[in-house]
C-alpha positions as CSV (number, residue, x, y, z in Angstrom):
1,M,-71.6,-32.2,-19.7
2,S,-70.2,-33.8,-16.5
3,D,-66.9,-35.4,-16.2
4,D,-67.5,-39.2,-16.4
5,K,-65.1,-40.9,-14.0
6,E,-65.9,-44.3,-15.5
7,Q,-64.2,-43.4,-18.8
8,R,-61.2,-45.5,-19.8
9,G,-59.4,-42.9,-21.8
10,P,-58.4,-39.3,-21.2
11,Q,-60.8,-36.3,-21.5
12,D,-58.1,-34.5,-23.6
13,A,-55.9,-37.0,-25.4
14,S,-53.2,-34.4,-25.9
15,R,-52.6,-33.9,-22.1
16,V,-51.9,-36.2,-19.2
17,A,-53.9,-35.3,-16.1
18,M,-52.0,-36.8,-13.1
19,G,-54.8,-35.8,-10.8
20,E,-57.3,-38.2,-12.4
21,D,-56.7,-41.9,-11.5
22,Y,-58.5,-43.2,-14.6
23,E,-56.2,-41.1,-16.8
24,V,-53.1,-42.2,-15.0
25,R,-54.1,-45.8,-15.5
26,Y,-54.7,-45.1,-19.2
27,W,-51.4,-43.4,-19.7
28,T,-49.3,-45.8,-17.7
29,E,-50.8,-48.7,-19.8
30,R,-50.4,-46.8,-23.0
31,F,-46.7,-46.0,-22.4
32,G,-45.9,-49.2,-20.5
33,V,-44.5,-47.4,-17.5
34,S,-45.1,-47.1,-13.8
35,R,-46.9,-44.2,-12.2
36,N,-43.6,-43.0,-10.8
37,R,-42.0,-43.0,-14.3
38,L,-45.0,-41.1,-15.7
39,E,-44.8,-38.5,-12.9
40,E,-41.0,-38.2,-13.6
41,A,-41.7,-37.6,-17.3
42,V,-44.4,-35.0,-16.6
43,G,-42.0,-33.2,-14.3
44,A,-39.3,-33.2,-16.9
45,V,-41.3,-32.2,-20.0
46,G,-44.8,-31.1,-18.9
47,N,-48.1,-32.8,-19.4
48,G,-48.2,-32.9,-23.2
49,A,-48.7,-36.5,-24.3
50,D,-46.4,-36.2,-27.3
51,A,-43.6,-34.7,-25.3
52,I,-44.0,-37.4,-22.7
53,E,-44.0,-40.1,-25.3
54,A,-40.8,-38.7,-26.9
55,Y,-39.1,-38.4,-23.5
56,L,-39.9,-42.0,-22.5
57,S,-38.9,-43.3,-26.0
58,G,-35.6,-41.5,-25.7
59,E,-35.0,-43.0,-22.3
60,R,-35.7,-46.5,-23.6
61,T,-33.1,-46.3,-26.4
62,A,-30.4,-44.6,-24.3
């Protein structure tokens, strides 16, 4: 099965693939952050969606 670049959501919903523009658009909209903030979160905690969400949620309340 080929990778469909027209998808709106991620191929693997548990990981954030920063190299795929459609996935970056999905995750920035889902988390309500800019691409730079998403990149910062990935750099801090890795590409696991749950870890990124927790990181970003912690920042919002701090």
